[in-house]
N, C-alpha and C positions, 0 to 999 in steps of 0.2 A: 256679264251684266245680270243675267237671271239669278245665278247663284249668290251674287252679292245682295240682291234684293231679298232673297230668301234668308240670307244671314241676318239682315236687319230685321226682317219679320220674325225670325227666331228669337232675337234679343228682345224685341218688343213683346212677343208672346210670353216670354219668361217673366219679365218684370211687370207686365200689365195686370196679371192675376193678383199679385201682391198689392198693386196700387188700388185695385177695386176692393180687395179684402180690407185694407187699412182705412180706406176713405169712407165707405158707406155700409160696411157689413154691420156696424153697430146701430144704424138708424133705419134699416129696412129689412123686412123679412124675405124679400125677393132673393132667391138663391144667387150666390156669388158667381157661380159658373154661367148663369143666364146673363147677368150683367157683363161678365167678361166677354161672352160671345158677341153681345151687342156692341161693346166697346171696340172689339177687334174687327168688326164688319168692314169698315173702310180699308183696313190693311189687307184683309183677305180678298176684297174686290180688286185691289190694285195688284197684288201678287198673282191672283188668278188671271187677270188680263194679260200680264206680262208672260206668264207661263204658256198661255194659249196662243198669244200673238207674237211671241218671240221678242224682238227688239222694238216692236211698235210702241210709240208713245201713248200713254194712257190719256184718254180725253179728260180735260179739266172738268167738264160737266158731270162725268161719271163719278169722279172723286168727290166733288162738292156735293152732289146728290147723296152719295153714300154717307158723307159726314153729317149732312143735315138729317137724313133718316136715322142714322145711328144715335145722334145726340138727342133727337126728339124722343125716340123710343127709350133711350137710357133714362132720361128725366121722368118719363111716364112710369116706367117700372119701379124706379126708386120711390116716387110718390105713392104709387099703388100699394107698395108693401111697407110704407113708412111706419115705424114703431112710435106710438105716442110717448112723449117725455113726461115723467111724473112731475106733479106740482107745477105744470106750465100753464100760463094764462095768456090771453091775447094782449093784455096790457103790460106784458113783461118788458122792462126797460131794454133798450138796444144793447147797452154795454153788458147787461146780464146775459143776453143771448150770445153775445160775443164770448163772454167768459165761459158759457157752457160749451161752446165749440173748443175753447182753449182747454177745458178740463177733459173733453173727449180725446183731444190730441195728446194731452199729458198722460191719460190713462193708457193710450197705446204704447207709450214708452215705458211706463212703470209697471206694466202687466195689470190685468183686471183684478179688482179688489172689491170686497163687499162694502156696503154703505158704512160710513164711519159711525162709531158709537157716539150718540148725542152727548154733548157736554152739559154738566149740571150747573147750577148757579154758582157754586164755589169755583168751578173750573172756568166759567165765563168771567168771573171777577179776576182770576189769575191771568186770563187771556187779555183783558183790558190793561192789566199792569204791564204787559209785554210791549205796549205802544207808548213810550214816553212822549209827552205833549210837545217837547222841543225837537223831537225827531219826526214823529208822524202822529198828528192829532186825530185819534180815532173818534169817529162820529156814530157809526152804527155797525152792527154785525148781522149779516143775513145768513140764515140757516138753509142750506140747500141739501138735496138728497146725497150728493157726493162731495160736498165741500162746505166750508165756512168762508164767506166773503166779508172782508173787513175793509170798510170804506172810511176815508178821512182826508186830511190835508197834509201834504208833504211839506216839511219845514226844514229839511237839510238836503244834502246831496243824495241821489238814489242809492249810491253804493253804501254810504254810512247808514241810511235808513234800513236797507235790506239786511245788512250784517247785524245791526243792533236788534232788530225785531226777530230775526232768525235765531240769534243766540239766546234771547230772552225766552222764546217759545221752547227751544231745546232744554233750557234750564227747568221750565215748568212741566213740559209734556214729554221730555226725552225724545225718542225717535218715533213718536206716534204720528206726527204730521210731516209732510213736505210743505215748505213755504214757497209760494209762487208770488212774484211781484210783477204785475202786468199793468199796461197803460190802457185805459178805457177809451171809448169813442169820443168822450168829452175832453180828452187830453189829461185827465187826472189819474194818477197811478193808484192802484188798490192792491191789497194783499188777499191771497186765497190760501186756505189751509186744506190740503187733500190728504187722504189716508196714505201712509208710507208703506208700500208693499214689502219693504225690506226690514220692517220693524221686527227685531228680535227673531230673525230667521237665519237665512243662509250666511255662512261666513266664507272668507276667502278659501278656506281649506276644502270646502265642498262646493265651490262655485262652478256650476255647470256651464257657464259662459266660456270657460277655458277648456277646450276639448282638443288637446294636441294630437291625439290619435286620429280623430276625424280629419283634422287639418292636414296632417302628414299623408294620410291615405288619399285625400283628394289631390294633394300636391303631386304625389307619385303618379296617380292615374292621369292627371292632366299633362304631366311631362311625357307620358307614353303617347297620348292622343295627339299632342302638338308635334312630337317628333315624327309620328306617322304623317301628320298634315304637312310638315315641312318637306318631307321626302316626296309627297305627292305633288306639292306645288313646284318643286324643281322639275318634275316631269310634266311641263305645261301642256304637252301634246295629248296627254291622257291623264287627267286628274283623278280618274276613278281607279287607276291601277295602284294597288298597294305594293310597297317594296317587297321583293322576293328574296333578298339576301341582306346580310348584316351591313356591308359597306353602303348599300343603297339606303338602308334605314338610318345609319349614322349620319348620312348627308343631311338629314332633317334637323340635326342638333342645333345649328346656328339659328334657324327660325324659332325653334322651341325655346331656346334660352333667351333670345331677344324678346319674344312676346311675353314669356312668363316673368322676365325681369321687369318689363314695363308695367304689367298688371300687378305684380307683387309689390313693387315699390310704391305704386299708387295706393294700394290698400294698406301697406305698412305705414305710409304717412298718416293716414287716418288713425290707425291703431295706436301708434306712438303718441300722437297728439291727444287722443282720448285717455291713454294711460297717464300722460303728464297731468291732465286735469282730474284724474281719479274718476273717470267715467268708465263704468263697466262696459267691456266690448268683447266680442268674440275674436278669435284669431282669424286672419284672412282665410277664406274658403275659396278654392278654385272650383270651377264648374267644367268638368271634362265632357267632351262630346266626340264620339267616334267620327273621324273625318270621312266625308263622302263627296261625290262629284258636285252635289248641290250645296254642300256645307263643308268646305275643305279646311276650316281653320283650327279645328281640334278643341275649341273651348268657347264657352259663352262669356268668359271673363272671370272675375273674382269679386268677392264682397265681404264686408264685415257687418255685424249688427251691433248697435248700441243698446245696452240693456239697462241703462239708468239715465235720468234726466241730465241735460247739460246745465252746468251751474250758472252761467251768465253769457252775455252776448260776445264777450271776448273769447271765451272758450268755444262758443258756437262758430265764430269766425275762424279760429285757428284749426279746429277739427275739420271744418268744411274745406278750407283752402289747402290744407296740408296734402291731401290726396292728389288733386289735379296738378298742383305745383310740383310736387316731387315726381309724379309720373311724367310730367312734361319735361322736366330736367333729364330724366332717364331716356325719354323718347328721342330727344334731339340727336345725340351721338349715334343711336341705333339707326334712325332714319337717314342721317347723313351718310353713314357707311353703306347702308343698303342702296341709296340713290347713286353713290359713286360706283357701285358694282352692278348697276342696272344697265340694260342694253338700250341704246338709242335707236328708235325705229321711226319710220315716216308717219306723220299725222294722217289720220283717215276719218271717215264719217263715223266709224265705231269708237273712236277715241273719246274717253270721258274719265271722270274721276272715279267711276265705278268699274272700269275695265282695266284690270291689272296687267293684261297682255298688251294693251295700248293705252297707257295711262296718260292723261292730259294734266301736266303739273300746273298749268295756269288756272285751273279751276279752283285752286286755293292759293291765296296770297303767300302764306307761310311756306307751303310746299314749293311754290315757284321760286322763292328766294333761296331755299335750301338746295333745290335742284341746280340752280345756276351756280351756287358756290361749289357744289360737289362735282359738277361736270364741266364747268367753265364754258369756253367758246364753242365746244362741240355741240352744245344744246342750243337750238334756235327755235323760233316761233313755229317752224314747219315740222317740228319733231315731237314725238311722244316717247314714252318709256315702257319697255318690257321689264316690269319690276322684279328685282331680286327678292326671294322670300323674306330676307331680313328687312327690306324696304316695305314689304307688305305688313310685317309686324310693326314697323314704325308708323305706317299709315293707320293701322288699327289703334295704335296708342294715341294718335292725334284725334281719331274719331271718338274714342272713349273720353279723352280730355275735354273735347268740345261739348259732347253731350252732357257730361257732368257739370260743366260750367254754365249751362243754360240757367238763367236766374229764375227758376220756377219751382215752387213747392219745396219738396224734400230732396231735390238734387243739390249737389254741392254749391252750385251757383245760387240756388234758392236760400241756402244757409248763409251765404256771403252777403246777399243784399238784405236779408232779414237782420243780420248782425249790424250792417252799416246804417240802415235807414229805419229799422223797427219792423214789427210784424205786419202792421197794416200797409205801410208804404211798400214793403217787400212784396206783399200780395198784389198790390197795384202794378208793380213792375213785372210780376209774373204774368198778369193778364195782358199787358202791352206786349211782352215778349212773345206770347203765343200767337198774337195777331201778326206781329212782324215776321215770325218764322213762316207762317202760312203765306203771307204776302211774298216773301222771298222765294218760297217754293213755287208760287204761281208765276212769278215774273222772271226769276233768274235761274234757280236750280230746282228742277222737279224732284231731284233725288232727296230733297228735304221733306217730302210729303209724309213719310213715315214718322219723322221727328215731329212734324206739325200735329199729326194725329195723336201721338203719344203725349205731347205737351197739352193738347186740348183736353184730354181726359184726366190729366194729373191734377190733384188738388193744388191750388196756388197758395193756400195758407200753410205755412211751415209750423212745426211744433214749437211751442215757446220754451225758452230757457227759464230756469227757476227765477233768476233775476233778469227779467226781460226789459228793464227800463234803463239801466246804466248803459251809456254810449261807449263807442270805441274811441281810441286815440287817433290822432291824425295820421300816424304812420300806417296803421291798419286800413284806414279809409283809402289811403293812396294805393296800398297794395291791392285792395279790392278792386279799385278802378283799373289797375294794370291787368288783373285777372280777366275782367270783362273785355278789355282791349285785346287780350290774347284770344279770347273766344272769337272776336270779330275777324282777326287776321287768319284764323284757321278756316272759318266757314265762308268768308267772302272771296270771290274770284279776284285775280290780278287785274287791276285797272288797265285800260288800253294805253294810257299815257306811260305808265310805269313799264308795261310790257314792251313798248317801243324802245325804252331806254335800256332795258335789260337784255332783250333778245334782238 
């Protein structure tokens, strides 16, 4: 129990620093490491309580108090160090404020760039010619420090309007600008021209986003650490004992290959989808961690980074869903084989979804169904499982899938709901999700507290696509709903009625 809590805390610690850096580093002078410590305070309190008190349950009041204190102090520190925005006034329109947030988010994707060179009168006349009245009737152009905002009336479909205007701007200004198409708070779409950081610079020949040497080095290092971890997990009586001979070491290969296959296919799904839409992306990078008794898994996971903007909401959806969908497909056979080779033990008070020596499969609807299929009538409601290391790899794959499918901010699920419903509605869904996860942690599964903390501090506004107005087709909307349904059957426990029918 304790080492698994520390695993989740480690994952949270790794990603939370980047969340703070990307969300508020550009608007406040308060050091990022201070904000990170404040953000992580509830997680440290929870982990500290468990380490000191063993298996004792953490008081709800202590966790809620830590969250309240952390969020209040976090807000105060951000406001205390806030950087004044140039050319900002109190009478600034709301949709202009929203657009500034959009531009900040876009800047985070396209790398930081100096203010654009102001356009002269001749160039402004050419810009007006880029907006045919039958496509998008241009009414005014607003000059901002980091952008040109073009407002008007949409007279055709969003797809036709964006493609027409973008092609016209490229014909006049070449690669000087990126063209963003965004919907304002009043429901009217408008165009924004921002500096193109890739203008007349790097080519594919010297593209630093592709670093195969680094990717292969991390892959090899993670293969070593996960093999050691697999060998240690087989020796469940002493997980701190490293293998002393080659046969004992090679016994960890099944776990290592299973876990790295699941992680690799997840990230490869993102990578291939990004390349399909010609979005610059790094190769998948694994994160090796030397296994230890309190952290026996050998890796923090894997990731890729997108280095250029997403062209439209269809691409945003496909890139977002490709990872968890492909990773889930790879996880199912791994988890089924691992469950079929796990040992059935008696259910006890220590049994839970976090105890791999006495694993309670009914804590997850999906795992309960797979366990029953794999083990048949031998598994009853009075039994738990001593998980095989491959089953542990499969469970970690499901945890990664579920966390990424959370429809919040820049998680894969956040990309999915953003693409399905638009940026503003997606942000609203993210707010509701954070509250629901917190309620679920308080009422049903306290193991979700770390997730609730992470989601609470994660920005709910996703970065916009260049064409963020054109909607998805019905097929992708249906697939997105299925992905959210998959999230539910992973994190929700098996209902009592269904439990009586199965067991």
